[in-house]
MMTF fields as JSON, N, C-alpha, C and O atoms, coordinates in Angstrom:
{
  "mmtfVersion": "1.0.0",
  "mmtfProducer": "UNKNOWN",
  "numBonds": 359,
  "numAtoms": 360,
  "numGroups": 90,
  "numChains": 1,
  "numModels": 1,
  "chainsPerModel": [1],
  "groupsPerChain": [90],
  "chainIdList": ["A"],
  "bondAtomList": [4, 2, 8, 6, 12, 10, 16, 14, 20, 18, 24, 22, 28, 26, 32, 30, 36, 34, 40, 38, 44, 42, 48, 46, 52, 50, 56, 54, 60, 58, 64, 62, 68, 66, 72, 70, 76, 74, 80, 78, 84, 82, 88, 86, 92, 90, 96, 94, 100, 98, 104, 102, 108, 106, 112, 110, 116, 114, 120, 118, 124, 122, 128, 126, 132, 130, 136, 134, 140, 138, 144, 142, 148, 146, 152, 150, 156, 154, 160, 158, 164, 162, 168, 166, 172, 170, 176, 174, 180, 178, 184, 182, 188, 186, 192, 190, 196, 194, 200, 198, 204, 202, 208, 206, 212, 210, 216, 214, 220, 218, 224, 222, 228, 226, 232, 230, 236, 234, 240, 238, 244, 242, 248, 246, 252, 250, 256, 254, 260, 258, 264, 262, 268, 266, 272, 270, 276, 274, 280, 278, 284, 282, 288, 286, 292, 290, 296, 294, 300, 298, 304, 302, 308, 306, 312, 310, 316, 314, 320, 318, 324, 322, 328, 326, 332, 330, 336, 334, 340, 338, 344, 342, 348, 346, 352, 350, 356, 354],
  "bondOrderList": [1, 1, 1, 1, 1, 1, 1, 1, 1, 1, 1, 1, 1, 1, 1, 1, 1, 1, 1, 1, 1, 1, 1, 1, 1, 1, 1, 1, 1, 1, 1, 1, 1, 1, 1, 1, 1, 1, 1, 1, 1, 1, 1, 1, 1, 1, 1, 1, 1, 1, 1, 1, 1, 1, 1, 1, 1, 1, 1, 1, 1, 1, 1, 1, 1, 1, 1, 1, 1, 1, 1, 1, 1, 1, 1, 1, 1, 1, 1, 1, 1, 1, 1, 1, 1, 1, 1, 1, 1],
  "groupList": [{"groupName": "MET", "atomNameList": ["N", "CA", "C", "O"], "elementList": ["N", "C", "C", "O"], "formalChargeList": [0, 0, 0, 0], "bondAtomList": [1, 0, 2, 1, 3, 2], "bondOrderList": [1, 1, 2], "singleLetterCode": "M", "chemCompType": "L-PEPTIDE LINKING"}, {"groupName": "LEU", "atomNameList": ["N", "CA", "C", "O"], "elementList": ["N", "C", "C", "O"], "formalChargeList": [0, 0, 0, 0], "bondAtomList": [1, 0, 2, 1, 3, 2], "bondOrderList": [1, 1, 2], "singleLetterCode": "L", "chemCompType": "L-PEPTIDE LINKING"}, {"groupName": "GLU", "atomNameList": ["N", "CA", "C", "O"], "elementList": ["N", "C", "C", "O"], "formalChargeList": [0, 0, 0, 0], "bondAtomList": [1, 0, 2, 1, 3, 2], "bondOrderList": [1, 1, 2], "singleLetterCode": "E", "chemCompType": "L-PEPTIDE LINKING"}, {"groupName": "ALA", "atomNameList": ["N", "CA", "C", "O"], "elementList": ["N", "C", "C", "O"], "formalChargeList": [0, 0, 0, 0], "bondAtomList": [1, 0, 2, 1, 3, 2], "bondOrderList": [1, 1, 2], "singleLetterCode": "A", "chemCompType": "L-PEPTIDE LINKING"}, {"groupName": "ASN", "atomNameList": ["N", "CA", "C", "O"], "elementList": ["N", "C", "C", "O"], "formalChargeList": [0, 0, 0, 0], "bondAtomList": [1, 0, 2, 1, 3, 2], "bondOrderList": [1, 1, 2], "singleLetterCode": "N", "chemCompType": "L-PEPTIDE LINKING"}, {"groupName": "ARG", "atomNameList": ["N", "CA", "C", "O"], "elementList": ["N", "C", "C", "O"], "formalChargeList": [0, 0, 0, 0], "bondAtomList": [1, 0, 2, 1, 3, 2], "bondOrderList": [1, 1, 2], "singleLetterCode": "R", "chemCompType": "L-PEPTIDE LINKING"}, {"groupName": "VAL", "atomNameList": ["N", "CA", "C", "O"], "elementList": ["N", "C", "C", "O"], "formalChargeList": [0, 0, 0, 0], "bondAtomList": [1, 0, 2, 1, 3, 2], "bondOrderList": [1, 1, 2], "singleLetterCode": "V", "chemCompType": "L-PEPTIDE LINKING"}, {"groupName": "TYR", "atomNameList": ["N", "CA", "C", "O"], "elementList": ["N", "C", "C", "O"], "formalChargeList": [0, 0, 0, 0], "bondAtomList": [1, 0, 2, 1, 3, 2], "bondOrderList": [1, 1, 2], "singleLetterCode": "Y", "chemCompType": "L-PEPTIDE LINKING"}, {"groupName": "ASP", "atomNameList": ["N", "CA", "C", "O"], "elementList": ["N", "C", "C", "O"], "formalChargeList": [0, 0, 0, 0], "bondAtomList": [1, 0, 2, 1, 3, 2], "bondOrderList": [1, 1, 2], "singleLetterCode": "D", "chemCompType": "L-PEPTIDE LINKING"}, {"groupName": "ILE", "atomNameList": ["N", "CA", "C", "O"], "elementList": ["N", "C", "C", "O"], "formalChargeList": [0, 0, 0, 0], "bondAtomList": [1, 0, 2, 1, 3, 2], "bondOrderList": [1, 1, 2], "singleLetterCode": "I", "chemCompType": "L-PEPTIDE LINKING"}, {"groupName": "PRO", "atomNameList": ["N", "CA", "C", "O"], "elementList": ["N", "C", "C", "O"], "formalChargeList": [0, 0, 0, 0], "bondAtomList": [1, 0, 2, 1, 3, 2], "bondOrderList": [1, 1, 2], "singleLetterCode": "P", "chemCompType": "L-PEPTIDE LINKING"}, {"groupName": "SER", "atomNameList": ["N", "CA", "C", "O"], "elementList": ["N", "C", "C", "O"], "formalChargeList": [0, 0, 0, 0], "bondAtomList": [1, 0, 2, 1, 3, 2], "bondOrderList": [1, 1, 2], "singleLetterCode": "S", "chemCompType": "L-PEPTIDE LINKING"}, {"groupName": "HIS", "atomNameList": ["N", "CA", "C", "O"], "elementList": ["N", "C", "C", "O"], "formalChargeList": [0, 0, 0, 0], "bondAtomList": [1, 0, 2, 1, 3, 2], "bondOrderList": [1, 1, 2], "singleLetterCode": "H", "chemCompType": "L-PEPTIDE LINKING"}, {"groupName": "GLY", "atomNameList": ["N", "CA", "C", "O"], "elementList": ["N", "C", "C", "O"], "formalChargeList": [0, 0, 0, 0], "bondAtomList": [1, 0, 2, 1, 3, 2], "bondOrderList": [1, 1, 2], "singleLetterCode": "G", "chemCompType": "PEPTIDE LINKING"}, {"groupName": "THR", "atomNameList": ["N", "CA", "C", "O"], "elementList": ["N", "C", "C", "O"], "formalChargeList": [0, 0, 0, 0], "bondAtomList": [1, 0, 2, 1, 3, 2], "bondOrderList": [1, 1, 2], "singleLetterCode": "T", "chemCompType": "L-PEPTIDE LINKING"}, {"groupName": "LYS", "atomNameList": ["N", "CA", "C", "O"], "elementList": ["N", "C", "C", "O"], "formalChargeList": [0, 0, 0, 0], "bondAtomList": [1, 0, 2, 1, 3, 2], "bondOrderList": [1, 1, 2], "singleLetterCode": "K", "chemCompType": "L-PEPTIDE LINKING"}, {"groupName": "CYS", "atomNameList": ["N", "CA", "C", "O"], "elementList": ["N", "C", "C", "O"], "formalChargeList": [0, 0, 0, 0], "bondAtomList": [1, 0, 2, 1, 3, 2], "bondOrderList": [1, 1, 2], "singleLetterCode": "C", "chemCompType": "L-PEPTIDE LINKING"}],
  "groupTypeList": [0, 1, 2, 3, 4, 5, 6, 0, 7, 5, 8, 9, 10, 2, 11, 1, 1, 5, 6, 9, 2, 10, 6, 6, 5, 11, 12, 13, 1, 2, 1, 6, 8, 3, 1, 6, 13, 5, 13, 10, 14, 5, 11, 1, 6, 5, 6, 6, 9, 8, 14, 10, 2, 13, 8, 13, 5, 6, 15, 6, 8, 2, 16, 3, 3, 6, 11, 5, 2, 1, 13, 10, 13, 1, 8, 6, 3, 2, 1, 9, 12, 13, 3, 7, 14, 1, 2, 6, 16, 11],
  "groupIdList": [1, 2, 3, 4, 5, 6, 7, 8, 9, 10, 11, 12, 13, 14, 15, 16, 17, 18, 19, 20, 21, 22, 23, 24, 25, 26, 27, 28, 29, 30, 31, 32, 33, 34, 35, 36, 37, 38, 39, 40, 41, 42, 43, 44, 45, 46, 47, 48, 49, 50, 51, 52, 53, 54, 55, 56, 57, 58, 59, 60, 61, 62, 63, 64, 65, 66, 67, 68, 69, 70, 71, 72, 73, 74, 75, 76, 77, 78, 79, 80, 81, 82, 83, 84, 85, 86, 87, 88, 89, 90],
  "secStructList": [7, 7, 7, 6, 6, 1, 7, 7, 7, 6, 6, 7, 7, 2, 2, 2, 2, 2, 2, 2, 2, 2, 2, 2, 2, 2, 6, 6, 7, 3, 3, 3, 3, 3, 3, 3, 3, 3, 7, 1, 1, 1, 3, 3, 3, 3, 3, 3, 3, 3, 7, 6, 6, 7, 1, 7, 7, 7, 7, 2, 2, 2, 2, 2, 2, 2, 2, 2, 2, 2, 2, 2, 2, 2, 2, 2, 2, 6, 7, 1, 7, 1, 7, 3, 3, 3, 3, 3, 3, 7],
  "xCoordList": [-3.955, -3.625, -3.371, -4.081, -2.36, -2.043, -3.005, -3.664, -3.084, -4.015, -3.697, -2.533, -4.72, -4.556, -3.875, -3.233, -3.998, -3.43, -2.045, -1.568, -1.392, -0.073, 0.957, 0.734, 2.077, 3.165, 3.752, 3.865, 4.12, 4.777, 6.284, 6.883, 6.888, 8.301, 9.086, 8.717, 10.141, 11.005, 11.927, 12.539, 12.033, 12.988, 12.745, 13.618, 11.607, 11.296, 10.313, 9.2, 10.715, 9.821, 8.494, 8.468, 7.426, 6.084, 5.998, 5.341, 6.653, 6.608, 7.238, 6.763, 8.277, 8.913, 8.03, 7.913, 7.418, 6.502, 5.339, 4.924, 4.814, 3.668, 3.982, 3.088, 5.228, 5.638, 6.002, 5.573, 6.78, 7.351, 6.365, 6.233, 5.68, 4.853, 3.768, 3.616, 3.015, 1.99, 2.571, 1.965, 3.72, 4.353, 4.769, 4.497, 5.422, 5.878, 4.685, 4.719, 3.639, 2.45, 1.742, 1.182, 1.762, 1.103, 1.782, 1.188, 3.003, 3.731, 3.6, 4.264, 2.737, 2.52, 3.672, 3.857, 4.448, 5.611, 5.461, 4.526, 6.378, 6.354, 7.578, 8.677, 7.385, 8.489, 9.143, 8.469, 10.452, 11.195, 11.868, 11.814, 12.506, 13.219, 13.433, 13.397, 13.65, 13.995, 14.86, 14.588, 15.892, 16.749, 17.29, 17.408, 17.618, 18.243, 19.552, 19.574, 20.647, 21.968, 22.67, 22.355, 23.611, 24.366, 25.703, 26.435, 26.014, 27.305, 28.16, 27.733, 29.365, 30.254, 29.756, 30.02, 29.032, 28.569, 27.059, 26.511, 26.375, 24.92, 24.362, 25.096, 23.068, 22.392, 22.144, 22.151, 21.928, 21.556, 20.215, 20.05, 19.261, 17.965, 17.953, 17.943, 17.954, 17.958, 16.607, 16.168, 15.961, 14.661, 14.83, 15.251, 14.494, 14.608, 13.199, 12.332, 12.989, 11.67, 11.769, 12.857, 10.627, 10.578, 9.211, 8.301, 9.09, 7.805, 6.932, 7.457, 5.626, 4.755, 5.118, 4.871, 5.7, 6.101, 7.39, 7.727, 8.106, 9.343, 10.482, 11.374, 10.461, 11.467, 12.654, 13.555, 12.662, 13.771, 13.873, 14.919, 12.809, 12.847, 12.279, 11.459, 12.709, 12.291, 13.235, 14.455, 12.669, 13.471, 14.042, 13.48, 15.161, 15.81, 14.859, 14.827, 14.084, 13.124, 12.091, 11.671, 11.684, 10.713, 11.346, 10.703, 12.596, 13.3, 13.403, 13.191, 13.73, 13.858, 12.524, 12.476, 11.443, 10.115, 9.725, 9.192, 9.99, 9.694, 10.546, 10.049, 11.802, 12.704, 12.23, 12.22, 11.839, 11.358, 10.134, 9.971, 9.291, 8.093, 8.377, 7.767, 9.298, 9.61, 10.346, 10.075, 11.265, 12.078, 11.248, 11.457, 10.314, 9.488, 8.658, 8.462, 8.17, 7.384, 8.207, 7.731, 9.453, 10.342, 10.675, 10.763, 10.86, 11.166, 10.008, 10.217, 8.794, 7.612, 7.415, 7.064, 7.642, 7.448, 8.527, 8.353, 9.646, 10.758, 11.216, 11.455, 11.337, 11.776, 13.296, 13.84, 13.97, 15.425, 15.972, 15.639, 16.805, 17.354, 18.622, 19.554, 18.654, 19.813, 19.796, 18.794, 20.919, 21.052, 21.05, 21.528, 20.503, 20.508, 20.572, 20.226, 21.014, 21.014, 19.924, 19.864, 19.065, 18.002, 18.41, 18.726, 18.399, 18.761, 17.583, 17.19, 17.026, 15.944, 16.508, 16.958, 16.481, 17.054, 16.19, 15.266, 16.519, 15.777, 16.731, 16.307],
  "yCoordList": [20.77, 19.516, 19.786, 20.571, 19.134, 19.272, 18.456, 17.547, 18.789, 18.055, 16.566, 16.17, 15.763, 14.315, 13.756, 12.709, 14.426, 13.879, 14.43, 14.267, 15.066, 15.609, 14.483, 13.372, 14.8, 13.846, 13.552, 14.449, 12.323, 11.96, 12.144, 11.518, 12.984, 13.279, 12.423, 12.283, 11.868, 11.034, 11.933, 12.846, 11.701, 12.363, 13.859, 14.522, 14.403, 15.789, 15.757, 15.249, 16.294, 16.274, 16.981, 18.0, 16.442, 16.99, 18.446, 19.255, 18.783, 20.168, 21.13, 22.255, 20.715, 21.538, 21.627, 22.691, 20.525, 20.524, 21.481, 22.156, 21.544, 22.421, 23.884, 24.663, 24.259, 25.642, 25.848, 26.825, 24.942, 25.141, 24.87, 25.688, 23.747, 23.33, 24.341, 24.617, 24.901, 25.869, 27.117, 27.655, 27.566, 28.735, 28.423, 29.2, 27.3, 26.905, 26.765, 27.262, 26.096, 25.9, 27.218, 27.382, 28.15, 29.447, 30.223, 31.137, 29.864, 30.483, 29.668, 29.96, 28.644, 27.826, 26.882, 26.459, 26.552, 25.697, 24.414, 24.27, 23.502, 22.216, 22.091, 22.5, 21.53, 21.235, 19.934, 18.917, 19.968, 18.775, 18.155, 16.942, 19.0, 18.491, 19.63, 20.802, 19.288, 20.263, 19.544, 18.404, 20.222, 19.623, 20.695, 21.862, 20.274, 21.153, 20.489, 19.352, 21.212, 20.684, 21.615, 22.803, 21.079, 21.877, 22.266, 21.417, 23.54, 24.03, 24.352, 24.143, 24.86, 25.161, 26.293, 26.298, 27.26, 28.392, 28.567, 29.213, 28.007, 28.15, 26.984, 26.263, 26.814, 25.768, 26.248, 27.448, 25.301, 25.599, 24.939, 23.737, 25.731, 25.201, 25.321, 26.428, 24.189, 24.184, 23.668, 22.582, 24.464, 24.115, 24.064, 25.038, 22.914, 22.734, 22.73, 21.967, 23.608, 23.743, 23.534, 23.585, 23.301, 23.119, 23.573, 23.837, 23.657, 23.974, 22.722, 21.62, 22.861, 21.675, 20.733, 19.53, 21.274, 20.442, 19.669, 18.736, 20.057, 19.374, 19.662, 18.831, 20.835, 21.147, 21.954, 22.303, 22.25, 22.975, 24.431, 25.054, 24.978, 26.353, 27.361, 28.205, 27.269, 28.23, 29.427, 29.272, 30.602, 31.818, 32.206, 31.888, 32.892, 33.365, 34.234, 34.149, 35.07, 35.932, 35.112, 35.507, 33.984, 33.121, 32.48, 32.385, 32.042, 31.487, 32.539, 32.244, 33.772, 34.864, 35.16, 35.403, 35.139, 35.417, 34.343, 34.655, 33.087, 31.99, 32.159, 31.991, 32.484, 32.662, 33.79, 33.639, 34.919, 36.054, 35.677, 36.158, 34.837, 34.435, 33.321, 33.274, 32.433, 31.314, 31.75, 31.239, 32.683, 33.103, 33.462, 32.887, 34.393, 34.746, 33.57, 33.429, 32.729, 31.562, 30.591, 30.049, 30.377, 29.497, 30.114, 29.412, 31.43, 32.111, 31.991, 31.694, 32.222, 32.14, 30.717, 30.516, 29.733, 28.329, 27.833, 26.803, 28.56, 28.204, 26.766, 26.056, 26.333, 24.968, 24.844, 23.761, 25.942, 25.941, 26.688, 27.852, 26.019, 26.636, 27.404, 26.852, 28.661, 29.499, 30.088, 30.019, 30.667, 31.314, 30.263, 29.144, 30.644, 29.735, 30.511, 31.691, 29.841, 30.386, 29.666, 28.437, 30.408, 29.835, 29.897, 30.966, 28.754, 28.671, 28.045, 26.915, 28.777, 28.262, 28.172, 29.171, 26.972, 26.756, 25.79, 25.168, 25.688, 24.757, 23.777, 22.907],
  "zCoordList": [60.48, 59.817, 58.336, 57.707, 57.795, 56.378, 55.546, 56.05, 54.256, 53.397, 53.403, 53.447, 53.36, 53.432, 52.192, 52.272, 51.045, 49.816, 49.507, 48.383, 50.449, 50.172, 50.085, 50.565, 49.465, 49.318, 50.689, 51.523, 50.921, 52.17, 51.988, 51.114, 52.795, 52.688, 53.654, 54.82, 53.177, 53.997, 54.813, 54.259, 56.072, 56.95, 57.203, 57.763, 56.815, 57.147, 58.314, 58.174, 59.461, 60.616, 60.314, 59.624, 60.825, 60.609, 61.052, 60.397, 62.152, 62.644, 61.64, 61.487, 60.969, 59.942, 58.702, 58.094, 58.332, 57.183, 57.381, 56.439, 58.588, 58.875, 58.619, 58.29, 58.764, 58.52, 57.047, 56.432, 56.49, 55.154, 54.023, 53.113, 54.066, 52.928, 52.543, 51.353, 53.476, 53.071, 52.388, 51.462, 52.835, 52.226, 50.797, 49.882, 50.611, 49.272, 48.331, 47.205, 48.785, 47.942, 47.637, 46.553, 48.576, 48.334, 47.206, 46.635, 46.893, 45.791, 44.501, 43.507, 44.526, 43.342, 43.044, 41.903, 44.076, 43.908, 44.72, 45.509, 44.52, 45.218, 46.117, 45.742, 47.294, 48.195, 47.753, 47.59, 47.56, 47.161, 48.381, 48.578, 49.202, 50.371, 51.355, 50.978, 52.589, 53.624, 54.649, 55.024, 55.089, 56.103, 57.013, 56.638, 58.221, 59.201, 59.579, 60.051, 59.367, 59.704, 60.664, 60.739, 61.388, 62.35, 61.745, 61.236, 61.802, 61.357, 62.557, 63.692, 62.33, 63.455, 64.348, 65.55, 63.761, 64.562, 64.551, 65.445, 63.562, 63.461, 62.666, 61.991, 62.755, 61.987, 60.561, 60.286, 59.666, 58.289, 58.025, 58.234, 57.566, 57.135, 55.619, 55.08, 54.935, 53.47, 52.985, 53.362, 52.144, 51.577, 50.064, 49.441, 49.483, 48.041, 47.454, 47.881, 46.457, 45.844, 44.339, 43.765, 43.712, 42.271, 41.771, 42.556, 40.472, 39.861, 39.903, 40.063, 39.765, 39.73, 38.583, 38.665, 37.52, 36.385, 36.663, 35.934, 37.714, 38.068, 37.11, 36.935, 36.485, 35.483, 36.018, 35.255, 37.313, 37.903, 37.498, 37.68, 36.955, 36.446, 37.446, 37.086, 38.672, 39.695, 39.608, 39.658, 39.48, 39.37, 40.728, 41.776, 40.679, 41.903, 42.713, 43.94, 42.027, 42.729, 43.497, 44.585, 42.945, 43.624, 44.856, 45.901, 44.744, 45.908, 47.003, 48.179, 46.61, 47.583, 48.259, 49.464, 47.483, 48.051, 49.068, 50.133, 48.737, 49.669, 50.928, 52.041, 50.757, 51.888, 52.812, 54.033, 52.215, 53.029, 53.856, 54.977, 53.323, 54.05, 55.058, 56.126, 54.716, 55.611, 56.876, 57.962, 56.735, 57.884, 59.103, 60.171, 58.976, 60.138, 60.652, 61.859, 59.743, 60.166, 60.997, 61.995, 60.572, 61.348, 62.696, 63.704, 62.712, 63.974, 64.966, 66.143, 64.486, 65.356, 65.872, 67.035, 65.005, 65.398, 66.352, 67.004, 66.439, 67.334, 67.15, 68.127, 65.895, 65.595, 65.559, 65.774, 65.29, 65.191, 66.402, 66.625, 67.173, 68.383, 68.048, 67.463, 68.415, 68.157, 66.766, 66.056, 66.389, 65.081, 63.974, 64.161, 62.817, 61.67, 60.377, 60.324, 59.343, 57.996, 57.223, 57.242, 56.545, 55.746, 54.279, 53.757, 53.627, 52.212, 51.466, 51.756, 50.51, 49.67, 48.255, 47.695, 47.68, 46.355, 45.558, 46.081, 44.284, 43.425, 42.79, 42.029]
}
């Protein structure tokens, strides 16, 4: 179960939050949004993160680190069917 005082996200499925939010928070960052869209050949998982201050100053290296950790977690959770592209941005 996720922390009771966490932000309630609109339109982000709980199953996706369970995978993404702990990873983002473990890096000292905040989850802004997450979406799964269908492309012509594969799905796109876009995760938007920010600093706790909300200043948009997330470094590329931090986005890459979150992405490296999220990919295997999403694969294990089997939330995305078929091939997908994972995009972590701020």
